[in-house]
C-alpha positions in Angstrom: 3.4 -20.2 23.0 3.5 -20.4 19.0 2.8 -23.3 17.3 2.8 -21.8 13.7 6.9 -21.6 11.9 8.0 -18.7 12.4 9.4 -17.7 8.7 11.2 -14.0 7.1 9.8 -12.7 3.6 9.5 -9.8 1.5 7.3 -8.9 -1.2 9.0 -8.3 -5.0 7.2 -5.7 -7.9 4.4 -3.7 -8.4 1.7 -5.2 -10.5 2.6 -8.8 -10.4 3.9 -9.6 -7.3 5.6 -12.6 -6.2 6.3 -13.1 -1.6 10.0 -15.1 -0.9 10.1 -16.6 2.2 13.5 -17.7 4.1 13.6 -20.6 6.1 15.4 -21.9 8.9 16.8 -25.4 9.0 13.2 -27.1 9.8 10.9 -24.7 9.0 8.3 -25.2 6.7 5.8 -23.1 4.4 2.5 -24.2 3.7 0.7 -22.9 -0.2 -2.0 -24.3 -2.9 -0.9 -26.3 -5.3 0.6 -24.3 -8.8 1.6 -20.9 -7.2 5.2 -21.7 -6.1 7.9 -19.9 -8.9 11.4 -20.8 -7.4 13.2 -22.7 -5.2 16.5 -23.4 -3.5 17.4 -26.5 -3.5 18.0 -27.1 0.0 14.5 -26.6 0.2 12.0 -30.3 -0.1 9.2 -30.5 -1.9 6.3 -33.1 -0.3 2.8 -33.4 -0.6 0.7 -33.8 2.2 -3.4 -34.6 3.5 -4.7 -31.9 4.1 -3.4 -28.7 5.4 -0.4 -29.6 6.7 -1.4 -27.9 10.6 -1.8 -31.5 12.5 0.1 -33.8 10.4 1.1 -35.2 13.8 -2.0 -36.5 14.6 -3.8 -39.6 13.3 -5.0 -41.1 9.6 -8.8 -40.0 11.0 -7.2 -36.6 11.6 -5.6 -35.7 8.2 -8.7 -37.3 7.0 -10.8 -34.1 8.8 -7.9 -32.0 7.3 -8.3 -32.8 3.6 -11.9 -32.8 4.2 -12.5 -29.7 4.9 -10.3 -29.2 2.0 -12.6 -30.2 -0.3 -15.3 -28.5 1.2 -14.2 -25.2 0.0 -13.0 -26.6 -3.9 -9.6 -27.5 -3.1 -7.6 -30.4 -3.2 -7.6 -33.1 -1.2 -3.6 -32.1 -0.9 -1.5 -28.9 0.4 2.3 -28.4 -1.1 4.7 -28.7 2.0 8.1 -26.9 1.6 10.5 -27.7 4.4 14.2 -26.1 4.7 16.6 -29.1 5.1 19.6 -28.1 5.0 22.1 -25.8 7.1 22.1 -22.1 6.8 19.1 -19.9 4.9 17.4 -21.0 2.1 14.2 -19.3 0.2 11.3 -20.7 -1.5 9.3 -18.2 -3.9 5.1 -18.0 -4.9 3.6 -15.4 -7.0 0.6 -14.1 -8.1 -2.5 -15.6 -10.1 -2.8 -12.4 -11.6 -2.0 -8.6 -11.3 -3.0 -7.2 -7.6 -1.4 -7.2 -4.7 -0.1 -9.8 -1.9 -1.1 -8.9 1.5 1.2 -10.1 4.5 -1.4 -10.8 7.0 0.2 -11.9 11.0 -2.9 -14.1 12.8 -1.8 -13.7 15.5 -2.2 -9.7 15.6 -5.8 -10.5 14.0 -7.0 -12.6 16.7 -6.3 -15.9 15.5 -8.7 -16.4 13.0 -9.2 -14.8 9.9 -12.0 -15.6 6.6 -11.0 -15.3 3.4 -12.4 -15.9 -0.1 -11.0 -19.2 -0.4 -9.1 -18.1 -4.5 -7.1 -15.3 -2.3 -4.8 -17.6 -0.2 -1.7 -18.1 -1.7 0.8 -19.6 1.0 1.2 -19.3 4.8 3.7 -20.7 7.6 3.3 -24.3 8.6 1.1 -24.7 11.7 -1.5 -22.9 10.1 -4.9 -24.7 10.2 -7.0 -23.8 6.8 -10.5 -24.6 7.8 -13.7 -23.6 6.8 -16.0 -20.8 7.4 -19.9 -21.6 6.9 -22.3 -18.9 7.1 -25.6 -18.8 8.7 -28.4 -17.7 7.2 -29.9 -18.8 3.8 -29.6 -15.5 1.7 -25.1 -15.8 2.6 -25.4 -19.5 1.4 -28.0 -18.9 -1.7 -26.8 -16.5 -3.4 -23.6 -15.0 -1.9 -21.5 -15.4 -5.5 -18.6 -16.8 -3.8 -20.6 -19.8 -2.5 -21.4 -20.8 0.7 -18.3 -21.9 1.8 -15.7 -19.5 2.8 -12.0 -20.4 4.1 -10.9 -19.7 7.6 -7.3 -19.6 7.8 -6.8 -20.2 12.0 -3.3 -19.9 14.3 -1.0 -17.7 15.5 1.0 -18.2 11.8 0.9 -15.6 8.6 -0.6 -16.3 6.1 -0.7 -14.3 2.5 -3.8 -13.7 0.1 -3.9 -11.8 -2.9 -5.8 -9.3 -3.5 -7.2 -8.2 -7.2 -6.7 -5.3 -8.9 -6.3 -2.7 -6.4 -6.6 -3.0 -2.0 -8.5 -1.3 -0.8 -8.5 -1.6 3.3 -11.7 -0.6 6.0 -11.9 0.3 9.5 -15.4 -0.6 10.5 -16.3 1.5 13.5 -19.3 -0.7 15.5 -22.6 -0.9 14.0 -20.8 0.9 10.4 -22.2 -0.9 7.4 -20.8 -1.2 3.6 -22.2 -2.7 1.2 -20.0 -5.0 -1.4 -20.2 -6.9 -4.4 -19.8 -10.0 -3.6 -16.6 -10.9 -5.4 -14.8 -7.5 -4.3 -14.6 -9.2 -1.4 -11.0 -10.3 0.3 -10.8 -11.3 4.1 -12.5 -10.0 7.0 -12.3 -9.6 10.6 -13.8 -12.2 13.0 -16.1 -9.4 15.1 -17.1 -8.3 11.6 -20.8 -9.4 10.5 -21.3 -10.8 6.7 -24.3 -11.2 5.5 -26.2 -11.4 1.6 -28.9 -8.6 0.6 -30.6 -7.7 -2.3 -29.8 -4.8 -4.6 -33.3 -3.3 -3.8 -36.2 -2.8 -6.7 -37.0 -4.6 -9.8 -35.6 -2.4 -12.3 -32.2 -2.0 -10.1 -32.2 -5.7 -9.8 -32.9 -7.2 -13.4 -31.4 -3.8 -15.6 -28.4 -2.4 -12.8 -25.8 -4.3 -13.9 -24.0 -4.8 -11.0 -26.2 -8.6 -9.9 -28.7 -9.0 -7.7 -27.7 -9.2 -4.5 -24.2 -7.5 -2.9 -21.9 -8.2 0.7 -23.3 -6.3 3.7 -20.5 -6.1 5.8 -21.3 -4.3 9.4 -18.4 -3.2 12.5 -16.6 -3.5 14.0 -13.8 -5.1 11.8 -11.0 -4.7 9.9 -11.6 -5.7 5.9 -10.0 -5.7 3.3 -11.9 -5.5 -0.6 -10.3 -5.6 -4.1 -10.7 -3.8 -7.3 -10.9 -6.6 -9.5 -12.1 -9.8 -8.5 -11.0 -12.9 -10.9 -14.6 -13.8 -11.3 -15.1 -10.4 -13.2 -11.3 -10.2 -14.7 -12.8 -13.5 -17.0 -15.7 -13.0 -17.8 -14.6 -9.9 -19.7 -12.1 -12.2 -21.5 -14.9 -14.5 -22.3 -16.9 -12.1 -23.5 -14.4 -10.3 -25.8 -13.7 -13.7 -27.6 -17.3 -14.6 -28.4 -18.1 -17.9 -29.7 -15.9 -20.2 -30.3 -13.2 -18.2 -29.1 -13.0 -15.4 -31.7 -12.0 -12.5 -31.0 -14.4 -10.3 -31.4 -13.0 -6.0 -31.8 -15.7 -3.9 -29.7 -13.5 -1.1 -30.6 -13.9 -1.0 -34.3 -16.7 0.5 -35.9 -15.7 -1.6 -39.2 -14.5 -5.3 -37.4 -14.1 -8.0 -39.7 -13.7 -5.0 -42.7 -11.3 -3.0 -40.8 -9.4 -5.7 -39.2 -8.9 -6.8 -43.8 -7.7 -3.0 -44.4 -5.2 -3.3 -41.7 -3.5 -6.3 -42.0 -4.7 -8.7 -39.6 
């Protein structure tokens, strides 16, 4: 018997998407703080400990759930949106930057998915948002996105965000794929994930692609993104220059060119 709330949804937009969730009376959705776009007045918003999956438990259960979120770098609290009126009501959550919102049914993926902590957007209440420890030392020390990734468990819908263009691959048994660590969005529980070095010393120092990349080994499904937020933020910071000033990498004249153009 399903434990998560059964919710309906519709994803709108192209480059800057948002997901609109339709709730029946008594149904709830959970989300990370700051992702709300709008809601009907019949939907009440509340802040709870943890991920909202075990609110019938005792205080220690709630404390454990909240502790899992702290370990992934998230807040102690999750926002829950509950339909307290009659008829249908809607709540919408927006993507934080250009990309694609994925609606994934955990029941169709063996009840568990591993994803980057920054990719989770929202879910049906009842989904457990926990932590996935990487067993290998290299993965923990040099994984780029951290030793701990998020583990989504249950039988309900989850919504995750992929930056830029989304790529899906179905890996066969023993098939390997090497991926920039920041470009990994999510993977099925059957996929083996590790971090390996890029190769020789010259590649590590002068390659410009980092010292380590993720090695994914099938069988299983993986979701990749072309624009990790860390890469986007890095380019923005690089172009701001010292003290937040704009640099003009496209102009040979630089500051003089700005004066001539009246900037």
